[in-house]
Structure formats: C-alpha cells, structure tokens
N, C-alpha and C positions, 0 to 999 in steps of 0.2 A: 310582765317584762316592756319598757318602753321600744317606742317603734326605734330609735337610732340606736339600740343594741342588738336589733334582728338585722337589721338592713345590711351591716358590713360583714354578718355570716352569711345571710341569703346571698350574697353578691358572692363570696368566696365560692360556695357550693353551687353556684350557675357558672363560675368559673373550672371548674372541677368537671362538671359534665360537660363541658366543650371538649375543656383535654380527653377528658375520657372518647366523646365522639370520634372528636379529629383523629388522637392514636388510636382506635381503634379501628377507622376508615383506611387507616397508613398498614397497620401493624398486619390486617388479618391478611391482606393482598399475600397470597404466596408466593418467597422468598429463595434466594437461597441458601439464608436464615433457618427461616421456617422448614425449610424442606429437609435439612440437617437433623433438626427435632425431631420433625416426624419419623425418620426416619431411625434415628436411637430408639424413641420408643417404640416404633413397631420390631425392631431389635431387642426391646428390655436392657438395653446396656447404655448407664452412667445417664438414667432419663435427668435426676435430680440433680446432679451436679452441671449438666449443659445447662437444663433449664434456668439453672438459677446466675450461670452466666451471660445466657441469650439478657434475661430481665432486668440484672443489675449494669448490663453495657447499653442496654436501652435509657435507663435511668439518668447514666451519666451523660449521655449521648444528647437524652433530651433537655437536661439543665442548663448545658453549655450552649443549645440553640437556642433554648428560649431566655438565658441568659447573657446573649449578643453573639455568638459565632455564629447562630445563623445570620443575622442581619449582613454580618462583616464577611459571611463568603457570597449570602445573595448578592452584594453591592461590587464583586468584583466578579467581571467577566470571564476572565481566565480561568481561574478556580472554578466556576460554573460549569463552563467548556471542559475541564479535567473532569469533574466528577459525573458531568452528562456521558462522557465518550469511555472515560474508564468506568461506568458504571454498564453500557450498554456492551462494554466488551466483554467484564464478568460475568452480565446474567449469559449471552451469549453462547461462552466457553459451557459454561455450567447446566444450558440447556440444552447443549449440542452432546455432551458426555452422557445426560439423561435418556436423549434419543436414541444413542449406541447401546447403552444398555437395555432398552427396549425393543429396540431393532434385531439384537441379537440376542434375547432371553436373556440377556447375564443377571442370572440370582448369589452372586457372589458376593453381594453385601446381606444374603442370609446367613453368611456361613459364620455363627457370630464365634469365633473360634476368641478364646480369653490369652490370646500369646499378646508380645506387647505393641503388636502393630495395632490391636483393638485395647488397649491398654488406657487407664482414666486418662492418662500427660497425655498421651497422642490425640485421643478423644476432643479432651479440653482445647487443645491447638487447633484442634480443627476449627472449632467452633469460634474458635475466637477469631481464627483468621476470615470465616464468614463473614463476622464482625464486623472486626477493624480495618479488613482489606477489601472491603467490598463497598468501591461508591456508592452506590443504589441506596448504602441501609444510611450516609452521612444526609443525601439526596432527601429523602424521608424524615429521617430524627431529626437532626442539625437544621436542614435548610427550610423543609417546608410545614415540620410543626413549630421551629423555633419562631419562622417567621408568623404564626399564626400565635405561638407565645407572645412574641413581642406586642404585640398588637393590645395585648392587656395590660391598665393599668399598671402602675411598679410594684402595688401591694395585693395583684390579683395573680401575679406570676407565678410564684409558687402554688397554690392551689391550681393554676392548670398545668404545672408541670404535674403535681398529682396525680391529677385524674389521667392524664397521657401514661404515669407510670403505670397506673393501677391498670390500665386494658395491656398494656404489654406483660404484667403478671399472672392477669387470668387468662390470656391468648394463649401465651406461651407453656402455662400449666395446663392450659385443655387440649391442646394440642402433644406434649410428650407424654402427659400421663393417662390420657384420653386412648392415646395409640398403641399403648402400653397395656391398656387394659382389656383393646381389643386385639393385639397382638394373634391370639391362636388362630383363630379364623382368615386374620388380613396378612399370615406371613406365606399365603400361598406362591407358588414362582408366579401365577398367570394374574394374581392383585397386583403383585410388586412391579411388573412388566404395565401394567396399566395407570398403577402411581406415576413410575417415570415418563411415561406417554402423557401423561395431563404434567404434569412438572415441568417437561422439555414444552409444550407447548406455550405455558404458561411463562416461563422465563423469556421464550425466544420473542411473545408478545409484547414483553414489557421491555426488553431492549430493542425493538425496531420503534415500540414510541417514545424512548427518551432521545432514539435518532432524530425521530419524526421532530 
C-alpha cells in the first residue's frame, strides 16, 4: 500500500488516541455525574439507562465543543465566569450533601425501594440534571475538550471527538456495571459512609480549585 494512503489513517489514529487520553483524563476525575453513576451501580438500579444517558450526553457535548462551541465559550469572559462560579457552587452543594450523609451515617440510599421516587423516569431526570445543569460538566467536555479538539486539523476533529467519546463509554460502563458487580460486599453502611466521605472531599476540592 502506498505511503500516501497510510498517512491519513495514521494521523486519524493519532488524533483518536489524543482524544481518548484527553477525555479519559477529564472524565475519570470523580464528579457529581460520576458519583451518581457509582451510586446507581451499587444499588443495581437502572444502571444501563443511566450509563447510556451519560455517555450519549458526553458525546453530544464533546462534539459541540470540538466543532465550535468550546472556543466560543472560552472567548467570552462573562460565560467563563458563569461556568466557573456556577460549577464551583454546584460541586460545593453536592459535596456538602455527601459530607452530611457521611457525618450522620445516613444509609438511606441503600433502601432500594421500587416506588415512584426510584423509578426509571425519576432516575433519568436526576442523571440529566447532574449532566445538563452542572456547569462543571460544560467546563470539562465543551470548553477544555473542545479547546484541545479545535486545535486539530479540520479533517481530524471527528477522530479526536470519537476517541474522547470512546473514553466516556469505557469509563461510565466500567463505573456503573463494575459497581453493580461488586455491589454485594460494598453495600454495607460503613462502606457507603466512606464512599460519601471520599465524594465530599473530591467535590469540595474541585470547587475550591475552580474558585482559585
């Protein structure tokens, strides 16, 4: 095969790898969205739909960022300030709630009742809120990933976006279904208390980093 035919595919593969590495580095950091997927996995409740919603949302936001929205937001100081302070407030509230549960030994999330409060619709609404009402998600996927992706040559941006989207698919699947597989030994109240304490620490640390 001529070298001229190999080079474009090699460049696309390199762009995909860069997208995967960049996406993995941002997505793996535990945030409010990841914490929700983890909790649903440990409860073994609507894991597949929640993972699918998070992955599809990430794909949508990554593509929007790579193909223009990220640069537009990054160039607007007012929008950046809104996402910065809004993201910090969102993370702080979520972190304080997790800290409250850990401090008070609140294991109410373990009560996996199948009533309307824990139905599929309500669960997906919670996941959508954690995604689309969380400014920190936009900072990661649209602004940061979008800025890196927009630096790729025009014909390589799809490859970068595909790599970042693959990282999201792999991470959320591992997080949700992995937690579901290990839910038995991990559903003890003491373990949940430790998980909530860790989530609180990470959320509050991220909030402080955004403010600074």
